[in-house]
C-alpha positions in Angstrom: -4.6 -7.8 22.0 -5.4 -4.2 23.0 -4.2 -2.6 19.8 -6.2 -5.0 17.7 -9.4 -3.9 19.4 -8.8 -0.3 18.5 -9.8 -1.0 14.9 -13.2 -2.5 14.2 -13.4 -3.5 10.5 -17.2 -2.9 10.4 -16.6 0.6 11.8 -13.7 1.1 9.3 -16.0 0.4 6.4 -18.4 3.1 7.6 -15.6 5.6 8.6 -12.5 4.6 6.6 -10.7 7.9 7.4 -10.3 6.5 11.0 -7.7 4.1 9.4 -5.5 7.1 8.4 -5.1 8.1 12.0 -4.6 4.5 13.2 -1.9 4.0 10.5 -0.1 7.2 11.7 -0.2 6.0 15.3 0.8 2.4 14.5 3.7 3.7 12.4 5.0 5.8 15.3 4.6 2.8 17.7 6.5 0.5 15.2 9.4 3.0 14.9 9.6 3.3 18.7 9.6 -0.4 19.4 12.2 -1.1 16.7 14.4 1.7 17.9 14.3 0.4 21.5 14.7 -3.3 20.8 16.5 -3.7 17.5 18.2 -0.3 16.6 20.7 -2.0 14.2 17.8 -3.5 12.2 15.3 -0.7 12.6 14.6 0.0 9.0 13.1 -3.3 8.0 11.7 -4.2 11.5 9.6 -1.0 11.5 7.8 -2.3 8.5 7.5 -5.7 10.1 5.9 -4.3 13.2 3.5 -2.2 11.2 2.5 -5.4 9.4 2.1 -7.3 12.7 -0.2 -4.6 14.0 -2.4 -4.4 10.9 -2.6 -8.1 9.8 -5.5 -9.1 12.2 -7.5 -6.1 11.0 -7.0 -6.7 7.3 -7.6 -10.5 7.7 -11.0 -9.7 9.3 -11.7 -7.2 6.6 -10.9 -9.7 3.8 -13.4 -12.1 5.5 -16.1 -9.4 5.2 -15.3 -8.8 1.6 -15.3 -12.5 0.8 -18.8 -12.7 2.3 -20.0 -10.0 -0.1 -18.9 -12.2 -3.0 -20.9 -15.1 -1.4 -24.0 -12.9 -1.2 -23.5 -11.9 -4.9 -23.3 -15.5 -5.9 -26.4 -16.3 -3.9 -28.3 -13.4 -5.4 -28.7 -11.5 -2.2 -27.0 -8.4 -3.6 -26.5 -7.2 -7.1 -23.5 -4.9 -7.3 -20.5 -4.5 -9.7 -17.1 -5.6 -8.8 -15.7 -2.2 -7.8 -18.9 -1.1 -6.1 -19.0 -4.3 -4.0 -15.4 -3.7 -2.8 -15.2 0.1 -2.8 -14.9 0.3 1.0 -11.8 -1.8 1.3 -10.2 0.1 -1.6 -10.8 3.3 0.3 -9.5 1.8 3.5 -6.3 0.7 1.8 -5.9 4.2 0.5 -6.1 5.7 4.0 -3.8 3.0 5.4 -1.2 3.8 2.7 -1.5 7.6 3.1 -1.2 7.3 6.9 2.1 5.5 6.7 3.4 8.1 4.2 2.5 11.0 6.5 4.0 9.4 9.6 7.2 8.4 7.7 7.8 11.8 6.3 7.0 13.4 9.7 9.7 11.3 11.5 12.2 11.9 8.6 11.8 15.7 8.9 11.2 16.3 12.6 13.3 13.5 14.1 16.3 13.5 11.7 18.6 11.7 14.0 16.2 8.8 14.2 14.6 9.2 10.7 17.8 8.8 8.7 18.6 5.6 10.6 15.0 4.2 10.5 14.6 4.7 6.7 18.2 4.0 5.5 17.0 1.1 3.3 14.2 3.2 1.9 16.7 6.0 1.0 19.0 3.5 -0.7 16.0 2.2 -2.7 15.2 5.7 -3.9 18.9 6.2 -4.9 18.8 3.0 -7.0 15.7 4.2 -8.9 16.5 6.0 -12.1 14.4 6.5 -15.2 15.5 7.6 -18.6 12.6 8.9 -20.6 12.9 9.0 -24.4 9.3 9.9 -25.4 9.0 6.4 -27.0 7.8 4.5 -24.0 6.7 1.3 -25.6 10.1 0.9 -27.2 12.3 2.3 -24.4 14.4 0.0 -22.3 13.4 1.9 -19.1 9.7 1.1 -19.8 10.4 -2.6 -19.9 12.6 -2.5 -16.9 9.9 -0.6 -14.9 7.1 -2.9 -16.2 9.0 -6.1 -15.3 9.9 -4.8 -11.9 6.4 -3.6 -11.0 4.8 -6.8 -12.4 7.1 -8.8 -10.2 6.0 -6.8 -7.2 2.4 -7.3 -8.3 2.8 -11.1 -8.6 4.5 -11.2 -5.2 1.7 -9.2 -3.6 -0.9 -11.6 -5.1 1.0 -14.7 -4.0 1.6 -13.5 -0.4 -2.0 -12.5 -0.1 -3.2 -15.9 -1.3 -0.7 -17.8 0.9 -0.8 -15.6 4.0 -4.1 -13.8 3.8 -2.8 -10.4 4.6 0.8 -10.9 3.4 0.4 -8.0 1.0 0.3 -5.6 4.0 4.1 -5.9 4.4 4.9 -5.0 0.8 2.3 -2.2 0.8 3.7 -0.8 4.0 7.2 -0.9 2.5 6.2 1.0 -0.6 4.4 3.6 1.5 7.5 4.1 3.6 9.6 4.5 0.4 7.2 7.2 -0.8 7.3 8.8 2.6 11.1 9.1 2.4 10.7 10.6 -1.1 8.3 13.2 0.3 10.7 13.8 3.2 13.6 14.5 0.8 11.4 16.9 -1.1 10.5 18.7 2.1 14.2 18.9 2.9 14.8 20.7 -0.4 12.1 23.3 0.6 13.8 23.8 4.0 17.1 24.5 2.3 15.5 27.4 0.4 14.9 29.1 3.8 11.4 27.9 4.4 10.4 27.2 8.0 10.4 23.5 8.8 6.7 23.3 9.8 5.7 25.3 6.8 7.8 23.2 4.5 6.2 20.1 5.9 2.6 21.4 5.3 3.4 22.4 1.8 5.8 19.6 1.1 3.5 16.6 1.7 0.9 17.4 -1.0 3.6 18.9 -3.4 5.9 15.9 -2.9 3.0 13.5 -3.6 2.2 15.6 -6.6 5.6 14.8 -8.0 4.7 11.1 -8.4 0.9 11.6 -8.8 0.6 10.9 -12.5 2.2 7.4 -12.5 1.9 6.8 -8.8 -1.9 6.6 -8.6 -2.3 3.7 -11.2 0.7 1.9 -9.8 -0.5 2.0 -6.2 -4.1 1.3 -7.2 -2.8 -1.8 -9.0 -1.2 -3.0 -5.8 -4.4 -2.4 -3.8 -6.5 -4.3 -6.3 -4.2 -7.4 -6.4 -3.8 -7.4 -2.6 -7.6 -7.4 -2.2 -8.1 -10.1 -4.9 -5.5 -12.3 -3.3 -6.8 -11.7 0.2 -10.4 -12.6 -0.5 -9.3 -15.6 -2.5 -7.2 -16.8 0.5 -10.3 -16.6 2.7 -12.4 -18.4 0.2 -9.9 -21.3 -0.1 -10.1 -21.9 3.6 -13.9 -21.7 3.6 -15.3 -23.1 0.4 -15.3 -26.2 -1.7 -13.8 -25.4 -5.1 -17.0 -26.4 -7.0 -19.4 -24.1 -5.2 -20.9 -21.1 -6.9 -19.6 -18.9 -4.0 -16.0 -20.0 -4.6 -16.3 -19.5 -8.4 -17.6 -15.9 -7.7 -14.6 -15.2 -5.5 -12.2 -16.7 -8.0 -13.7 -14.6 -10.8 -13.3 -11.4 -8.8 -9.7 -12.2 -7.8 -8.9 -12.9 -11.5 -10.5 -9.7 -12.7 -8.6 -7.7 -10.0 -5.4 -9.3 -11.2 -6.0 -8.5 -14.8 -7.1 -4.9 -14.0 -4.0 -4.5 -11.8 -1.7 -5.5 -14.6 -3.4 -3.1 -17.0 -2.8 -0.3 -14.5 0.8 -1.4 -14.1 1.3 -1.1 -17.8 -0.2 2.4 -17.8 1.9 3.5 -14.8 5.1 2.3 -16.5 4.2 4.1 -19.7 3.4 7.4 -17.8 6.6 7.1 -15.7 9.0 7.1 -18.6 7.1 9.9 -20.4 6.7 12.3 -17.5 
Protein backbone atom coordinates (compact mmCIF):
# COMPACT_ATOMS: atom_id res chain seq x y z
CA UNK A 1 0.00 0.00 0.00
CA UNK A 2 1.39 3.40 -1.02
CA UNK A 3 0.42 5.25 2.16
CA UNK A 4 1.95 2.55 4.35
CA UNK A 5 5.30 3.05 2.65
CA UNK A 6 5.30 6.74 3.57
CA UNK A 7 6.07 5.92 7.21
CA UNK A 8 9.15 3.88 8.00
CA UNK A 9 9.06 2.80 11.69
CA UNK A 10 12.86 2.81 11.88
CA UNK A 11 12.96 6.35 10.52
CA UNK A 12 10.13 7.35 12.87
CA UNK A 13 12.18 6.29 15.89
CA UNK A 14 15.00 8.55 14.70
CA UNK A 15 12.74 11.46 13.69
CA UNK A 16 9.46 11.00 15.60
CA UNK A 17 8.28 14.52 14.69
CA UNK A 18 7.67 13.21 11.16
CA UNK A 19 4.72 11.29 12.61
CA UNK A 20 3.05 14.58 13.56
CA UNK A 21 2.85 15.70 9.93
CA UNK A 22 1.79 12.26 8.74
CA UNK A 23 -0.99 12.22 11.37
CA UNK A 24 -2.22 15.60 10.11
CA UNK A 25 -2.21 14.42 6.49
CA UNK A 26 -3.84 11.06 7.28
CA UNK A 27 -6.57 12.79 9.29
CA UNK A 28 -7.37 15.06 6.35
CA UNK A 29 -7.43 12.03 4.03
CA UNK A 30 -9.71 10.10 6.41
CA UNK A 31 -12.14 13.04 6.61
CA UNK A 32 -12.20 13.43 2.83
CA UNK A 33 -12.82 9.72 2.17
CA UNK A 34 -15.54 9.50 4.82
CA UNK A 35 -17.26 12.64 3.55
CA UNK A 36 -17.30 11.38 -0.04
CA UNK A 37 -18.26 7.76 0.57
CA UNK A 38 -20.27 7.73 3.83
CA UNK A 39 -21.42 11.28 4.69
CA UNK A 40 -24.14 10.06 7.04
CA UNK A 41 -21.62 8.11 9.16
CA UNK A 42 -18.68 10.47 8.75
CA UNK A 43 -18.02 11.08 12.44
CA UNK A 44 -17.07 7.54 13.45
CA UNK A 45 -15.78 6.44 10.04
CA UNK A 46 -13.19 9.21 10.05
CA UNK A 47 -11.67 7.60 13.14
CA UNK A 48 -11.95 4.17 11.53
CA UNK A 49 -10.04 5.31 8.44
CA UNK A 50 -7.33 6.96 10.55
CA UNK A 51 -6.97 3.63 12.33
CA UNK A 52 -6.76 1.69 9.06
CA UNK A 53 -4.06 4.02 7.78
CA UNK A 54 -1.94 3.77 10.94
CA UNK A 55 -2.36 0.16 12.07
CA UNK A 56 0.37 -1.34 9.81
CA UNK A 57 2.83 1.30 11.03
CA UNK A 58 2.15 0.73 14.72
CA UNK A 59 2.10 -3.05 14.30
CA UNK A 60 5.61 -2.89 12.85
CA UNK A 61 6.65 -0.49 15.59
CA UNK A 62 5.40 -2.85 18.32
CA UNK A 63 7.48 -5.61 16.74
CA UNK A 64 10.57 -3.42 17.04
CA UNK A 65 9.77 -2.64 20.68
CA UNK A 66 9.17 -6.31 21.46
CA UNK A 67 12.61 -7.16 20.05
CA UNK A 68 14.13 -4.65 22.47
CA UNK A 69 12.66 -6.65 25.34
CA UNK A 70 14.14 -9.80 23.84
CA UNK A 71 17.56 -8.15 23.72
CA UNK A 72 17.17 -7.04 27.34
CA UNK A 73 16.36 -10.62 28.38
CA UNK A 74 19.34 -11.90 26.42
CA UNK A 75 21.65 -9.36 28.06
CA UNK A 76 22.44 -7.57 24.80
CA UNK A 77 21.22 -4.24 26.16
CA UNK A 78 20.81 -2.91 29.69
CA UNK A 79 18.23 -0.16 29.82
CA UNK A 80 15.37 0.77 32.12
CA UNK A 81 11.76 0.25 31.08
CA UNK A 82 11.03 3.85 30.04
CA UNK A 83 14.44 4.36 28.47
CA UNK A 84 14.00 1.21 26.39
CA UNK A 85 10.62 2.33 25.05
CA UNK A 86 11.05 6.11 25.07
CA UNK A 87 10.95 6.39 21.25
CA UNK A 88 7.51 4.82 20.87
CA UNK A 89 6.13 6.97 23.69
CA UNK A 90 7.36 10.04 21.81
CA UNK A 91 5.87 8.72 18.56
CA UNK A 92 2.49 8.20 20.24
CA UNK A 93 2.65 11.79 21.48
CA UNK A 94 3.24 13.20 17.98
CA UNK A 95 0.53 10.94 16.55
CA UNK A 96 -1.94 12.17 19.16
CA UNK A 97 -1.01 15.83 18.72
CA UNK A 98 -1.22 15.61 14.93
CA UNK A 99 -4.83 14.39 15.08
CA UNK A 100 -5.72 17.16 17.55
CA UNK A 101 -4.26 19.86 15.29
CA UNK A 102 -5.93 18.49 12.14
CA UNK A 103 -9.26 18.03 13.90
CA UNK A 104 -9.32 21.55 15.31
CA UNK A 105 -8.23 22.97 11.93
CA UNK A 106 -11.14 21.34 10.08
CA UNK A 107 -13.56 22.31 12.83
CA UNK A 108 -12.60 26.00 12.55
CA UNK A 109 -11.73 26.54 8.89
CA UNK A 110 -14.26 24.14 7.35
CA UNK A 111 -17.23 24.65 9.70
CA UNK A 112 -19.79 23.20 7.28
CA UNK A 113 -17.88 19.93 7.19
CA UNK A 114 -16.36 20.07 10.67
CA UNK A 115 -19.63 20.27 12.57
CA UNK A 116 -20.88 17.21 10.71
CA UNK A 117 -17.62 15.27 10.93
CA UNK A 118 -17.26 15.72 14.67
CA UNK A 119 -20.89 15.62 15.78
CA UNK A 120 -20.34 12.57 18.00
CA UNK A 121 -17.27 14.14 19.54
CA UNK A 122 -19.25 17.30 20.30
CA UNK A 123 -21.98 15.24 21.97
CA UNK A 124 -19.34 13.46 24.03
CA UNK A 125 -18.02 16.79 25.27
CA UNK A 126 -21.54 17.92 26.16
CA UNK A 127 -22.03 14.80 28.28
CA UNK A 128 -18.85 15.43 30.26
CA UNK A 129 -19.45 17.37 33.44
CA UNK A 130 -17.34 17.49 36.57
CA UNK A 131 -18.38 18.85 39.93
CA UNK A 132 -15.35 19.60 42.09
CA UNK A 133 -15.70 19.75 45.86
CA UNK A 134 -12.07 20.02 46.95
CA UNK A 135 -12.34 16.56 48.60
CA UNK A 136 -11.44 14.52 45.55
CA UNK A 137 -10.98 11.15 47.19
CA UNK A 138 -14.44 11.33 48.75
CA UNK A 139 -16.24 13.03 45.87
CA UNK A 140 -18.67 11.12 43.65
CA UNK A 141 -17.25 12.85 40.57
CA UNK A 142 -13.80 11.44 41.37
CA UNK A 143 -15.05 7.88 41.46
CA UNK A 144 -17.15 8.37 38.32
CA UNK A 145 -14.14 9.73 36.41
CA UNK A 146 -11.83 7.05 37.82
CA UNK A 147 -14.18 4.19 36.89
CA UNK A 148 -14.78 5.61 33.41
CA UNK A 149 -11.09 6.18 32.66
CA UNK A 150 -10.09 2.83 34.12
CA UNK A 151 -12.66 1.17 31.85
CA UNK A 152 -11.09 2.93 28.86
CA UNK A 153 -7.66 1.83 30.08
CA UNK A 154 -8.69 -1.82 30.29
CA UNK A 155 -10.35 -1.60 26.88
CA UNK A 156 -7.19 -0.18 25.31
CA UNK A 157 -5.08 -2.93 26.89
CA UNK A 158 -7.41 -5.72 25.77
CA UNK A 159 -7.77 -4.42 22.21
CA UNK A 160 -4.00 -4.03 22.00
CA UNK A 161 -3.41 -7.59 23.16
CA UNK A 162 -6.12 -9.08 20.95
CA UNK A 163 -5.60 -6.97 17.81
CA UNK A 164 -2.05 -5.73 18.18
CA UNK A 165 -2.75 -2.10 17.26
CA UNK A 166 -6.35 -2.05 18.43
CA UNK A 167 -5.59 0.81 20.80
CA UNK A 168 -5.00 3.12 17.82
CA UNK A 169 -8.75 3.48 17.28
CA UNK A 170 -9.45 4.52 20.88
CA UNK A 171 -6.46 6.87 20.99
CA UNK A 172 -7.53 8.47 17.70
CA UNK A 173 -11.06 8.91 19.09
CA UNK A 174 -9.78 10.59 22.25
CA UNK A 175 -7.50 12.85 20.21
CA UNK A 176 -10.45 13.90 18.03
CA UNK A 177 -12.55 14.71 21.12
CA UNK A 178 -9.75 16.92 22.45
CA UNK A 179 -9.44 18.47 18.98
CA UNK A 180 -13.12 19.46 19.07
CA UNK A 181 -12.64 20.86 22.59
CA UNK A 182 -9.80 23.00 21.26
CA UNK A 183 -11.99 24.01 18.32
CA UNK A 184 -14.75 25.17 20.66
CA UNK A 185 -12.20 27.17 22.64
CA UNK A 186 -10.97 28.81 19.44
CA UNK A 187 -14.57 29.66 18.53
CA UNK A 188 -14.90 31.51 21.83
CA UNK A 189 -11.85 33.61 20.91
CA UNK A 190 -13.29 34.38 17.47
CA UNK A 191 -16.52 35.61 19.08
CA UNK A 192 -14.51 38.23 20.96
CA UNK A 193 -13.53 39.75 17.61
CA UNK A 194 -10.19 38.04 17.10
CA UNK A 195 -9.31 37.15 13.51
CA UNK A 196 -9.85 33.46 12.73
CA UNK A 197 -6.25 32.62 11.84
CA UNK A 198 -4.93 34.51 14.88
CA UNK A 199 -7.49 32.81 17.12
CA UNK A 200 -6.38 29.43 15.79
CA UNK A 201 -2.68 30.10 16.40
CA UNK A 202 -3.38 31.28 19.94
CA UNK A 203 -6.24 28.89 20.60
CA UNK A 204 -4.46 25.58 20.00
CA UNK A 205 -1.84 25.96 22.77
CA UNK A 206 -4.24 27.84 25.07
CA UNK A 207 -7.01 25.29 24.53
CA UNK A 208 -4.66 22.43 25.29
CA UNK A 209 -3.53 24.35 28.35
CA UNK A 210 -7.09 24.19 29.68
CA UNK A 211 -6.78 20.42 30.12
CA UNK A 212 -3.01 20.26 30.58
CA UNK A 213 -2.92 19.46 34.30
CA UNK A 214 -5.13 16.36 34.24
CA UNK A 215 -4.78 15.65 30.52
CA UNK A 216 -1.08 14.80 30.51
CA UNK A 217 -1.22 11.94 33.07
CA UNK A 218 -4.46 10.61 31.57
CA UNK A 219 -3.20 10.54 27.99
CA UNK A 220 0.20 9.23 29.12
CA UNK A 221 -1.61 6.37 30.85
CA UNK A 222 -3.37 5.47 27.60
CA UNK A 223 -0.04 5.54 25.76
CA UNK A 224 1.65 3.26 28.28
CA UNK A 225 -1.12 0.67 28.36
CA UNK A 226 -1.39 0.70 24.55
CA UNK A 227 2.34 0.06 24.24
CA UNK A 228 2.25 -2.66 26.89
CA UNK A 229 -0.63 -4.46 25.22
CA UNK A 230 0.91 -4.05 21.77
CA UNK A 231 4.28 -5.58 22.60
CA UNK A 232 2.58 -8.37 24.57
CA UNK A 233 0.44 -9.16 21.53
CA UNK A 234 3.54 -9.50 19.36
CA UNK A 235 5.25 -11.66 21.98
CA UNK A 236 2.27 -14.02 22.23
CA UNK A 237 2.49 -14.72 18.50
CA UNK A 238 6.29 -15.18 18.58
CA UNK A 239 7.36 -16.75 21.85
CA UNK A 240 6.78 -19.81 23.94
CA UNK A 241 5.31 -18.79 27.26
CA UNK A 242 8.18 -20.30 29.28
CA UNK A 243 11.03 -18.46 27.53
CA UNK A 244 12.97 -15.66 29.31
CA UNK A 245 12.15 -13.35 26.40
CA UNK A 246 8.39 -13.76 26.87
CA UNK A 247 8.71 -13.30 30.63
CA UNK A 248 10.56 -10.03 30.03
CA UNK A 249 7.81 -8.78 27.72
CA UNK A 250 5.09 -9.87 30.14
CA UNK A 251 6.87 -8.09 33.00
CA UNK A 252 7.10 -4.88 30.96
CA UNK A 253 3.45 -5.07 29.94
CA UNK A 254 2.40 -5.59 33.57
CA UNK A 255 4.54 -2.67 34.77
CA UNK A 256 3.07 -0.44 32.05
CA UNK A 257 -0.43 -1.46 33.14
CA UNK A 258 0.26 -0.69 36.81
CA UNK A 259 1.95 2.63 36.01
CA UNK A 260 -0.95 3.57 33.74
CA UNK A 261 -3.53 2.94 36.49
CA UNK A 262 -1.52 5.08 38.91
CA UNK A 263 -1.53 7.90 36.35
CA UNK A 264 -5.29 7.48 35.86
CA UNK A 265 -5.86 7.87 39.61
CA UNK A 266 -3.70 11.00 39.65
CA UNK A 267 -5.50 12.40 36.60
CA UNK A 268 -8.94 11.83 38.15
CA UNK A 269 -7.84 13.48 41.37
CA UNK A 270 -6.49 16.52 39.49
CA UNK A 271 -9.57 16.78 37.28
CA UNK A 272 -11.98 17.22 40.18
CA UNK A 273 -9.68 19.67 41.97
CA UNK A 274 -8.84 21.99 39.09
